[in-house]
N, C-alpha and C positions, 0 to 999 in steps of 0.2 A: 336814496337811503343813506343813513350814516352807519359807519362801522368803526370798530377798534381793531387795529391789527395786533394779533397775539405774536406772531413770529413769521419768519420767512421759511419756506419749504424748498427742497430741492426743484429746480425749474425755474426759479426767479420770482415766483409769486409770494404775495404775503396772504397769511391764513386768518380769516375772521370768522366770527359766528354771528347768524342772524336769527333772532327769535322768530318762531312760527307760531300760528294761531293755535295749534295744538300743544303749545308749551315746549315743544322740542326746539333745539338749536340746529340749524343747517350750516354747514361748512361753505364759505364763499371765499374763492381765490381772486386776489386782486393785483395786478402787476405794478411795479413802479412805486411801491411803498416801503416803509421800515417798520420794525417792530415798535408798538407803543403809539403809533400814529393815530389820530381820529381822522377819517376821510369821508367823503362824499363819493359815492359811486352808484353806477347804474348796471344792472344785471344784464348781461348780453347773451348767457347761455344758462338754461335751467336744466338740470338732471336730477333723477330721483334722490341721489345722495348727497349732491353738492350743487353748487352754482359758480359760474364765472361772471366777473363784473369789470367794468370799465372804470379806471379812476377818473373822476370828474374834478376833484378840488381836494387839496389837503387842508383840513381844518385846524388840526394841530400838529406841527411838525416835529420830528425827531430832532434833537440836537446834532445827530450825525448826518442830517441831510445836507447836501452841497449842491453846488451847481455844476452840471456836466461839462466835460471838456470837449464834447462834440455837439455841434449844432443840430445833429440829426437825432440825438438821444430822445427816446420816447416814441419816436416814429420807425427807426430802423430796427430790425430784428436781430442785429448782431450783439448788442450789448443790454445788459439788464441791470447793472448796479451802479451807473454813473452818478445817481443821485445820492450816493452813499460815499462818505470819506473813506479813503482806501484802507486804513486801518480796521475801520467798521466792517469793510467788505471781508476781509480775512477772518476776523472774528466770527462774522455770520457763518461763513463756510465751515469754520472748525466746529461750530455748534451743530449746524446741518448734518456734517459728517458723523459726528458722534451720536446725534439723536437718530439718524438713519439706521446706523448699524445696532443700536440698542433696540429700536422698534421692529426692524425685519429680522436681525440675526439672533436677538435676545443675548447680546453680547456687550460687555462694557470694553472699550478700547482703553490701553494705557494713555499716559499723557501724550498728547499729540504734538510733535514738534512742527513748527510752522515756518515755510521757507517762502520769501517773497523778494521781488525786485522792483524795477521801474514798471509802473502801472500803464504806462503809455509807450507807443512805438516798439512794443515787444513783439509783434507779429512778423515773422520771417516769411509768411505765406498767407495768401488771401485769394479767394475765388470770387469773381465778378460776375453779375448777372447782365443781361441785355434786353432791352426793348427798342424795337424798330419804330421811329416816329415818322409822321407824314408832314412836319413842318417844313417851312422853306430854308431854315438854316441848320437845324440839327437833324441828322439822318439816322442816329441811333442814340440811345442813352444807356448810361453804365451805372451800376449800383448794386445794392443788396435787397433783399426782400424786406417789405414793410413788416413791422411787429404784428406776428399772429396772421399773416396772409402769405400768398405766394405772388402778390403784386410788387412790381419793381418800384423802389425808392431810388430816384437818382441821386448819387452824392459825388461830390467834388473833392472830398478828402475823407480819410479815415485815421483819426488820431490813435488808435491801437495798432496801426500798421507802421512798418518802418519808414523812414523818410523816402528811401528809394521806391518803395511800393507806391508811396503817394506821388512822387515824381512821375512814375509811369502811369498812375491814374489820371493825372492832369494830362499827359500825352495822348492817352486814349480819348479824352475828351475834345483835345485839339482835332484828332483824326475823325471824330465823329461829325465835324462840322463839313468836312471835304470829301468823306468816303462812306460808301454804303457797307454794311456789315456782310461779309461773304455769307452766302447761304450755307446752313448747317452748322455754324458756330454757335454752341448753346451757352457757353460760359468761357472766361479767360481766367486762368490761374497765374499768379505772379508769385515767384519763389525767388528770394534773395539769399545770397550766402552769408557767411558768418561775419564779414566785413561790411555788410550791406553795400557792396560795390559791385557786385555782378548779379545779373538777373537772368532767370530761366522763366520763359514764357510757355504756358501750356493751353493750347485751344481745345477746350473739351467739345468735340465734334459729334454730330449725329452720323449714322451711316450713309446717308446720302449727301455729305458735304461736298461742296465745290473745291476741290483740291487746287485747281489752278488760281482761283481768285483769293483762296486762303494763302498762297504762297506770295502773291503780290501784296496782300495786306500784311503779311509777316515782313517783308523786306521794307514796306513803308514804315512799319512800327520800329523796326531796327533803326532806320534813320532817325527817327524822332527820339529813339532812346538809346544813346550810344552804349549804356551799360549792359545791354541785352547780349548774352554770349550765345543763346540758343533759343529756337522757338519750334515746339513739336505739336502734332496733332494727336490727341488722345481720345480714343472712341469713349462715347458716354455710355455708362452702364446704368441700368435701372435697379436701384437697391429697393425698390418697393416705395413706401411713402416718402416723398421728398422732404428733406429737412426744411423747415421754415427759417430757423436762425442762420444768418451768415455774418461773418465768414464761418466756415465750417471746420470742425475738427479734423474729421478724417478726410484727407484729400486724395486718397487712393482711389482711382476711378476706373482703371483699365490694366489690361495686360501689356498691350504692345503699343508703343509710341511711334510716331512716323515723324521723322525730322523734316522740317519745312525750311529751316535756315539755321547756319551755325552748327551746334552741338545740341545733344538732346540730355545733358547731365549738367549738374553743378558739383563742385567739390566743396564739401562743408566740414569745417573744423570744429571739433568740441574738445575744449582743453588740449591734450597732445595728440588726440586721435583725429585722422582725416577720413572722411567718408565721400564715397562717390554716391550720388542721389540722382537717379534718372527720372525723367518725366514720367509720371504715373506711380511712382514710389512714395510711400508714406514716410514722413520725417517730423520730429517734433517741431511745433511752431513758435515756442517761445525762445527767442535768440539770447535771452539774458540767463535763463535757469536751466538750460540742457545740462550744462557742466554740473551743476548741483544735483540734477537728477541721476547722472552717473555716479556721482560721489556717494550718494544715499544707498545705490543698488549695489555697487561693485566694491567699494572701500571695504577693507576688512575681510573680504571674502577670498579664500584660497583653498586649495586642495588638489586632488588628482583630476576629478571631472566635474564640470558644470554643464548644464543643459540650459539653452536659451529658447523659450518657446515663444511663438509669435515674434521671431527675431527681426523682422523688417530687414533694413539695409545692415544691421549688425550694431546699432547704437551700444547696446550692453555687451554684445559678443566681443568686440575689440578689447575693452578693458579686462573683461574676464579672462581672455585669451593670455594676458600678461601675469596673472596670478594662479592660474590653474595649468595643470600639465596638458589637459585636453579639453575642448569645448565642443559640445554638439549644438548647432544652431538649426532651428526648424522654421522654415517659412513656407507659405503656400503661394502667395502671389507672384507670378512670373517676373514682373519687372523688379520687385524688391528681392526677389531670389537671385536675380543676375547681379544686382548691386552687391548682395550679401557675399557671393563667391568672389567678387572682385574686390571687396574690401577685407575679407577675412586672411588672417595669417595662417601660416602652414599647420599649425596645431588645432586648427578649427576643422570640424567635419560638418559641412553644410548639407542639409537634407530638405528637398523640396516636398513638402507633405503638409497636410493640415495638422494642427496639433492633435486633434482626435485620432486620426489615422496613425500618427507616430506612436502615440501612447497605446493605441489598441494592438500594436505589434510588440509591446513589453517594454519598450525603452531601453534605458541602461541604468545600472546602480549609480547614483550621481551624489557628490557631496552637497551640491546646491542646484536648484531649479529656479529659474527666473520665468515668470509668466507676466506678459504685458498684453492682455486680450482687448479686443475692440469693446465698444460700448456695451455689446450683448453680455459681456463677462465669459467665463469659463463654460458653464452649462453641465449637465449631468455626465456626459460621456468624458469630457475632459477631467472633471473632478474625479470620477471614477478611476480613470487612468492614473492620475496623480497620486491618489491614496494608495493605489496597488503599487506604483514605483517606490513610493514612500522615501524620498530624501530626507535627510536629516534637517535640512534648511529650505525655506521656501520663500522667495520674495514675490510678493503680488504687487504689480503696478496697475492701478485702476484708474480710468477716467470717468466712472459712473459709480457713485456710492450705493446706488440702489441695487445693481447687479452684484457689486462686491459683497454687499450684505446678504444677498441672497445665496452667494457661494460659499460664505464662512461657515455656517452650520456643517456643511458637508466636509469641510476640511477640519473642522473641531471633531466631528465623528471619526475622522481618519486619525486622530491623535495629535492634532496641531493646535497650538495656541499662539496668540499674537504676542510677541515680545517686544515689539517696537512699531510705532505708528507715526507716519509724517505727512503733513499736507504741504504739497508743493504748487504754489498758485501760478501755474502755467498759464491760466486765462483770466487775468484781471478784468474787471468790468462785466464779466459775465458770470452766469450761475455754475459754470462747469468747474469741477472739483478733481484735482489729479491727487491720488493717494499712493503711498508706499508703505506697505505692511511687511514686516518680518515675521515669519511664522516658524517655529521650532517645533520638533517632536520630543 
């Protein structure tokens, strides 16, 4: 069937309409397309309200269509927009953000400031999947999930990952020819520091993993990659439905890491601030734009008390501590909380609790509250606690415009209005959107 793509929607697909025999028009979602294109597609999933289709051929291409930088694009589930010029990617994301908030929250955002950097080699962290092979030469394969599936796509390079991550990927392929994958290693996560000179390796392991063979494999890996400063085993946690897309956004997988070789942490510097980041702790993945994120959230903020909710290892806590007399930083994950305590200066009170639990206790009267929730957003309990706490200023850092838009009406009902909006393109080539909103009462 032939379709004309009307627009892109959050999630990476293009939206088209298909005329039905009854005269109604059915929504069809098609990947790897651009607005205005005429395409040939085949329906692969039929639902009562919509259909999903596979792109077969582009009949009339957008002038913004370009060749991808990655040889695996279209097969790999990690990237969604490499067929678009980068300036167009950012423009599309800006319109998706505006449209999503208007449709779900019934709110119009002010002018959206856009912040971008290099669109390739920006990732400081990636998680690799494995498949054991029975061939005579290769003993296991390394890669990401295929687009729209949980099947492994073997990859030899990843152009959105840092040069050191790519060198480590090559070393893994060299080891794959000579070594068996130790039992119980589900994935390997590679995390480089701000200089792209030091590498922390995390084996994401099942409960029954073979520790002895994992340690031997770790030692061999370090011999092949001199930049490795530590290798740790991090227990795998089942978060429900597994994410198809890889590399993943949220790399926090467990509470307790076991050091197999070297040390279990990296020192990561953002601007003037230095952070200890342990295996299993979450940290922002764009090595070019982390400082811009700090600037947007923390510059021009000052007062007596700031509260940093979902604080992680203290990314925003440290700069806030320079401009506020006191900071309360709240984090639930044990690994991240341990790092938070290590990173925080003396005027920071670190509290290990969920945001919902902390707010249910009443919190404290603050001049500013920063919230940086996971993809699920704030939710009703946190929203109720925030509006009851009623800080004058609120900074909302979001990695999902849909849940951001769901939360905004609750904040509006609490007397908040959006005074500034920023899109920080932390994830070029993908559909993911990072937003910073300033709200005032």
